[in-house]
N, C-alpha and C positions, 0 to 999 in steps of 0.2 A: 489571584486569578482564580475564581469558581470554574472547576471542570465540568462541562454541560455537554449533553450529546448533541453533536451537529450533522445534520443531514444535510448534502449540499445534492440538489438534483442534475443529472447528465444534460450537457450539451450535445449539438452536431460533435464539438470538438471538446468538449472535456467530460470526464467519466464521472459516475455516481459514486458518491463518495459517504461514508458511514464512518463517524469516529464518536464511540460510544466509551465513557469512562470508566465501564466494567471488564475492560480489554478487548473490546471488538473495534477493529478497524477494517475497514473493504474500501477497494478501491476498483470499480469494476465499469465497463464500457471502451470510448475509445478516447485516447490520448494524443492529440493532435494539434493542440493549439501550438500558436506559433510565437508567440507574443506574450509579454509578460504581464502575467495579471495580477489582483491582489490577492486569487487564489492559494497558490502557493503559500504566502506568508500567513493567511487565515490559518492554514493548516499547520504549519510550521510553529506559530503562536501555540494552537491546542496542544499540540505535540511538546514542546517547552513546560504548559502548565501540567500536563498528564505525567512528567518525569519526575515531578515534584513529588507525586506520591502516585506509582502504579498501582495497577492491578498485581493482585498474584501471579493470574497468566494472563499474557497479552495473545492474542491471534489476529493476526494479519494475513489478509486474505486480498489475492491481488488477481482480477479475471478482466483482461484487456486484450479486444479484440487487435487492437492495433496501439501502437505507440513509437512516436517519433524521437530525433535524438535529443530535442529538447527537453521532452518530458522525461526521456532515460535519465537527463541529468536531475530533474526534480525528482521522480522515484529513487534515485541513488542518495539524495540527501534525506528523504524521509527515512528510507529504512537505516541510513547512517545513524544517525538520530536517535530511531526508535531502538538500535543494538545498547542503548545505555539501560536498558531496562533489565539484561542479562548481568550489566556490571553492578545492577544493584540487588542481586541474588532471586530475581527473580525470573519465571519462565516466559521465553519469547519463543512463539512459532508462526514463523512464515510460510503461508501456501501460495504458492504462484502458479493459479492454471495455466496452460499454453494449449492451443490448439495444435494437433499432432504434427501440422505437415506447416506452422510456422520455426521455422527453422530461425530465422532471423530474429525472432524477440526470445527464443530459448537462448541462442548464443548472447545476446544482450544481458538476460536475465543472470545467465551464470557467469558472465563476466562480473555484475554488478555483486553476486556472491562473493566471489573470489577475491576481488578487487579489497572489500572491506571487510571479508572473514565474517561474513553474516551465513548462516547455514541458513537455506531457504530448501523448502522441499515442493519442486517442481511436480505437477500433475499434467500431463496429456491427457488431451480429451478432443473430443471431436467437435465440441462445441462447449466455448467457454462461457457460456450463458447459462450453463444446465448444472453449474455447482451450487449446493444448497446455499442459500443466502441465512444467516445468522438473524435473529430476532433484533428488532430496532429499539425494544423495549430499555 
């Protein structure tokens, strides 16, 4: 399976997602979908293909306004799978932008980090949409 760039537009319930084989993965917006869709499967298939030959450096950026319990499980699965990049002697950087007053999301993110022993840089901001987006090229 050839790794291709995937860009998924956001909806009212799902985040904007960029999966770039050059090592750029972004999840931004609202993650409040409560029903199983094909989206997580599509992303997991892309990650599986990516892990066959990951970039020397993979940067994951998460900037969610809101994430419900169902989506916490999905994000956990993605990050656990992506942690295999480090096991291949490649660099993995995860930056998670969280609004300063969102203690609930920060707690969930820290729990994900500690449960799977995944190093995550938490960046507190007054607006999660203000981070500099990577090039989609």
